[in-house]
DRENMIDO-401317 format. One record per residue (C-alpha): x negated, y, z negated; residue in three letters. Coordinates in steps of 0.02 Angstrom, whole numbers, padded with zeros to 5 digits, always signed. Layout:
BEGIN
XYZALA/...
END
This chain:
BEGIN
+02378-01585+04621MET/+02385-01427+04545ARG/+02235-01356+04474GLU/+02304-01321+04302LYS/+02357-01509+04286GLU/+02177-01561+04346LEU/+02106-01476+04211HIS/+02208-01561+04064GLN/+02170-01723+04137LEU/+01976-01697+04132LEU/+01982-01623+03966THR/+02060-01791+03895VAL/+01968-01899+03974ALA/+01815-01819+03901ALA/+01881-01842+03724GLU/+01806-02025+03722ASP/+01648-01992+03803VAL/+01491-02001+03681ARG/+01377-01848+03701PRO/+01204-01899+03801ALA/+01082-01811+03654HIS/+01181-01849+03510PRO/+01046-01784+03377ALA/+01028-01624+03477ALA/+01222-01617+03453THR/+01212-01642+03285GLY/+01061-01525+03245TRP/+01184-01397+03344GLU/+01327-01438+03237ARG/+01235-01412+03075ALA/+01158-01231+03136ARG/+01326-01177+03162ARG/+01385-01241+02970VAL/+01234-01174+02898ARG/+01254-00997+03007ARG/+01431-01002+02938THR/+01395-01040+02761ARG/+01270-00900+02767ARG/+01377-00781+02823ALA/+01511-00830+02705ALA/+01392-00832+02564GLY/+01327-00658+02620ALA/+01502-00601+02627ALA/+01530-00659+02433ALA/+01353-00591+02361LEU/+01405-00415+02447ALA/+01566-00421+02361VAL/+01513-00472+02186ALA/+01368-00348+02214LEU/+01495-00220+02238PHE/+01623-00287+02094THR/+01483-00288+01964GLY/+01423-00123+02030GLY/+01581-00045+02002THR/+01604-00115+01841ALA/+01417-00061+01760LEU/+01456+00123+01837ALA/+01658+00120+01757LEU/+01595+00033+01582ARG/+01543+00133+01437PRO/+01358+00183+01407ALA/+01251+00080+01282ASP/+01206+00171+01124PRO/+01018+00208+01137PRO/+00879+00089+01069SER/+00828+00139+00901PRO/+00657+00241+00954ALA/+00505+00266+00856THR/+00502+00454+00793ILE/+00347+00555+00848ALA/+00309+00749+00818THR/+00154+00858+00866PRO/+00008+00786+00781GLY/+00090+00650+00685ARG/+00088+00452+00731SER/+00239+00374+00789ALA/+00320+00278+00650ILE/+00361+00091+00662PRO/+00501-00001+00595THR/+00573+00056+00406PRO/+00487-00067+00286VAL/+00593-00151+00138PRO/+00569-00092-00032VAL/+00554-00226-00138LEU/+00635-00216-00327THR/+00548-00294-00471LEU/+00621-00462-00491PRO/+00717-00515-00643ALA/+00611-00654-00697ASP/+00440-00668-00664LEU/+00303-00791-00655ALA/+00138-00817-00748TYR/+00034-00928-00633PRO/-00129-00873-00734GLY/-00269-00750-00702HIS/-00437-00713-00790PRO/-00357-00551-00860LEU/-00238-00666-00938GLY/-00360-00679-01082ARG/-00357-00489-01129LEU/-00238-00518-01274GLY/-00348-00647-01362ASP/-00439-00620-01543PRO/-00604-00533-01517VAL/-00739-00681-01534GLY/-00888-00578-01531ALA/-00970-00392-01539THR/-01044-00299-01414LEU/-01221-00277-01483SER/-01236-00456-01528ALA/-01178-00514-01359ARG/-01191-00410-01228PRO/-01091-00450-01055VAL/-01167-00494-00895ARG/-01009-00407-00809LYS/-00836-00343-00889ALA/-00693-00385-00814LEU/-00579-00261-00909ALA/-00580-00146-01051LEU/-00431-00131-01192TYR/-00373-00014-01313GLN/-00223-00084-01407PRO/-00086+00033-01458VAL/+00051-00019-01592ASP/+00205+00005-01496PRO/+00296+00072-01666GLU/+00156+00184-01748THR/+00065+00232-01566ALA/-00100+00201-01703VAL/-00228+00139-01566GLU/-00359+00008-01621GLY/-00556-00024-01589ARG/-00605-00040-01374ILE/-00629-00215-01320ARG/-00731-00277-01187VAL/-00684-00443-01097LEU/-00832-00517-01025GLY/-00829-00618-00851ASP/-00866-00766-00982ASP/-00683-00751-01063GLY/-00749-00689-01227ILE/-00658-00529-01301VAL/-00802-00419-01393ARG/-00768-00278-01511ASP/-00875-00101-01436LEU/-00941-00101-01599ASP/-01090+00018-01543VAL/-00984+00188-01518VAL/-00820+00235-01580THR/-00771+00377-01442PRO/-00644+00515-01528ALA/-00464+00554-01453ARG/-00479+00658-01305THR/-00387+00837-01315ARG/-00342+00982-01215ASP/-00355+01175-01233ALA/-00164+01174-01310GLU/-00207+01032-01442GLY/-00118+00879-01350ASN/-00226+00713-01397GLU/-00224+00545-01294ALA/-00319+00399-01346VAL/-00519+00396-01280PRO/-00493+00251-01155LEU/-00432+00296-00986LYS/-00397+00177-00828THR/-00550+00261-00755GLY/-00665+00202-00891SER/-00765+00038-00815LEU/-00867+00059-00675SER/-00820-00049-00516PRO/-00978-00159-00546ASP/-00908-00191-00748GLY/-01065-00155-00800ARG/-01070+00025-00876THR/-00927+00123-00975ALA/-00886+00317-00980ALA/-00792+00404-01114PHE/-00746+00595-01078ALA/-00766+00691-01252GLN/-00730+00855-01293THR/-00909+00946-01269GLY/-00989+00783-01208GLU/-00984+00619-01109VAL/-01016+00458-01171ILE/-01096+00294-01051VAL/-01113+00143-01117VAL/-01217+00009-01029ASP/-01115-00158-01060LEU/-01257-00278-01033THR/-01392-00197-01157THR/-01271-00109-01272ALA/-01368+00058-01252ALA/-01267+00210-01279VAL/-01315+00380-01180ARG/-01227+00556-01245ARG/-01227+00693-01110HIS/-01185+00875-01168PRO/-01051+00959-01046LEU/-00938+01093-01105LYS/-00745+01087-01090GLY/-00599+00992-01164TYR/-00638+00846-01064LEU/-00507+00716-01033GLU/-00539+00629-00870HIS/-00659+00503-00816VAL/-00686+00405-00663LEU/-00805+00310-00555TRP/-00823+00343-00350SER/-00920+00203-00320GLY/-01080+00239-00422ASN/-01041+00422-00449ARG/-00975+00474-00636LEU/-00832+00607-00609LEU/-00778+00689-00778VAL/-00650+00823-00784GLY/-00546+00937-00898ASP/-00395+01032-00860GLN/-00467+01146-00717ASN/-00628+01052-00665ALA/-00706+00903-00600THR/-00883+00864-00618TYR/-00999+00757-00551GLU/-01130+00694-00689VAL/-01309+00621-00670ASP/-01296+00462-00773ARG/-01503+00460-00788ALA/-01510+00644-00844THR/-01352+00706-00885GLY/-01338+00861-00755THR/-01188+00913-00679ALA/-01103+00993-00534ARG/-00954+01046-00511LYS/-00854+00957-00380LEU/-00692+01040-00271PRO/-00573+00913-00319VAL/-00435+00899-00441SER/-00458+00811-00573PRO/-00274+00753-00582TRP/-00262+00706-00420ASP/-00440+00625-00349VAL/-00414+00433-00286VAL/-00530+00307-00368ALA/-00637+00274-00202SER/-00652+00094-00130ASP/-00841+00048-00190PRO/-00874+00001+00003ALA/-00844+00169+00060ALA/-00957+00315+00112ARG/-01042+00387-00050PRO/-00992+00570-00021ASN/-00791+00525+00040ALA/-00662+00578-00086LEU/-00472+00584-00070LEU/-00351+00672-00152GLU/-00170+00604-00164LEU/-00024+00730-00242GLY/+00006+00906-00253GLY/+00167+01017-00222THR/+00218+00980-00089PRO/+00140+00817-00088MET/-00004+00771+00034SER/-00185+00660+00056VAL/-00318+00756+00074THR/-00484+00691+00134ARG/-00636+00793+00060ILE/-00815+00795+00142ARG/-00944+00902+00106PRO/-01054+00938+00261VAL/-01212+01054+00165GLY/-01149+01181+00065GLU/-00978+01179+00171VAL/-00840+01070+00094THR/-00724+01028+00234HIS/-00522+00987+00189ARG/-00405+00874+00280ASP/-00237+00870+00230SER/-00074+00784+00295ARG/+00089+00783+00211PRO/+00165+00602+00117VAL/+00265+00541+00251ASP/+00422+00446+00207PHE/+00492+00409+00373ARG/+00454+00215+00383ALA/+00535+00198+00233LEU/+00736+00166+00246PRO/+00833+00339+00235ARG/+00852+00405+00054GLY/+00690+00328-00017ASN/+00559+00442-00061VAL/+00438+00472-00195VAL/+00477+00624-00315ASN/+00325+00643-00403GLU/+00152+00543-00418PHE/+00070+00504-00585TYR/-00085+00402-00645GLY/-00214+00370-00543ARG/-00223+00329-00363GLY/-00338+00183-00308TRP/-00399+00154-00150GLN/-00437-00016-00042ARG/-00489+00024+00129GLY/-00386+00137+00236ASP/-00229+00110+00081LEU/-00197+00196-00079VAL/-00102+00153-00205ALA/-00022+00256-00357ARG/+00130+00243-00470ALA/+00270+00382-00471GLY/+00442+00416-00503TRP/+00581+00378-00361LEU/+00738+00402-00283THR/+00802+00268-00202ILE/+00964+00285-00106GLY/+01070+00407-00221ASP/+00980+00359-00387SER/+00844+00446-00455SER/+00701+00450-00613GLY/+00664+00264-00559MET/+00483+00202-00597GLU/+00377+00125-00457GLY/+00222+00096-00350VAL/+00194+00171-00174ALA/+00059+00111-00041LEU/+00010+00238+00093LEU/-00109+00235+00234ASN/-00252+00381+00175ALA/-00260+00437+00371GLY/-00087+00463+00420THR/-00001+00484+00257GLY/+00130+00369+00303VAL/+00195+00252+00149VAL/+00204+00081+00201THR/+00274-00006+00055HIS/+00377+00040-00090LEU/+00395-00058-00261LEU/+00547-00014-00344ASN/+00517-00066-00557VAL/+00672+00026-00582GLY/+00749+00106-00749PHE/+00738+00080-00930GLY/+00554+00072-00946ARG/+00418+00165-01054TRP/+00384+00330-00973LYS/+00257+00317-00850SER/+00269+00133-00882CYS/+00198+00070-00714CYS/+00009+00139-00692GLU/-00092+00064-00555VAL/-00246+00012-00633LEU/-00351-00051-00471GLY/-00350-00185-00334TRP/-00399-00371-00354ASP/-00519-00422-00214PRO/-00383-00520-00127ASP/-00280-00382-00088GLY/-00164-00364-00231THR/-00125-00219-00330VAL/-00132-00218-00517LEU/-00031-00116-00633LEU/+00023-00084-00800ARG/+00177-00141-00838TYR/+00258-00078-01009ASP/+00336-00146-01103PRO/+00267-00331-01034GLY/+00074-00297-01009GLY/-00006-00320-00832LEU/+00079-00364-00660LEU/-00003-00403-00485ARG/+00092-00355-00337TRP/+00046-00430-00168ARG/+00135-00280-00037PRO/+00086-00393+00131GLU/+00217-00529+00052THR/+00303-00437-00060GLY/+00260-00554-00212GLU/+00250-00491-00371VAL/+00190-00601-00516THR/+00132-00581-00695GLY/-00039-00584-00773VAL/-00028-00548-00961VAL/+00136-00527-01081GLN/+00141-00429-01248ASP/-00013-00302-01204LEU/+00032-00119-01293TYR/-00102-00018-01241GLY/-00232+00064-01115GLU/-00342-00055-00995VAL/-00452-00023-00869SER/-00521-00129-00745LEU/-00678-00189-00638ALA/-00605-00151-00469THR/-00788-00189-00372GLY/
END
């Protein structure tokens, strides 16, 4: 038998012989299978990576994600905040100030208050004739301010206004002040005592900054000592000085306004006054939403300042509204659009409630509360025509 034929015969005979070590043979076969699969998987992965990488390289680049805007010396701006529009229908859930429109139930001389919540001077919407000033106590009773009758204020050009100003009532609700031509009247609402302090000028502005009484005319602002009547001039605008948070440092003052609009922190150090100004920054608002001009008094709470103004919303200008901004950065963080068709300067800010809501006048209509954190707007009182000053401490 030749060698080739013998090899074939032995191969056929061995096919029916079981291996002496079946487990070892099985593991060996399994290792060969795993090696084969790994090799195939590696090849498939290489193909997938090559294909994916090629597709990634060839597809158009994604547009860049919106980035916060940062400029030298100014902080990054967060995602744009919504501009709230005043609801068409307002709820009136009840509030202590809702009794401002109640009839007079007593006189201040006969029944002084422990604390006043507000002062109110009604003005007839048809004739513009004002009535007597009223005092709403924390007991809910409306009193007639019978111990004094302040005259109208006037400027050097003869323009007149009612004597009650938004800053007339002290933050603690215990004292009222009225600017007059040539003097300042201070009334202790807890005793009904009246003091008159002579001060030259056509005085129109009056404002409490904590326990400090600020009085101003068209050109200057003075701090008046309530006990002695002595006054010193302050380097702040009587129009733009902000009503301070009662918890703020005594000498800290802010201005909000001007052209161009800015927020200015004023710090007296000895005989020197330091002024740190930042422009009012609208970049956190949707494009096309700005305050064109502020009016009324600005009111501070912590790092926030609320002040009314005329707005541009998108393509429309001349709307009434309220802006809330950060006093440290100048960034406007919230905007309330009250809209068209209101009385001029309808929506002057009157202060803050302790729960962080902004109180504002709403003519015609009365008083509103705006909670910037949630966007909620509710009514306080309706058909309240005239001037109002609130205790904000």
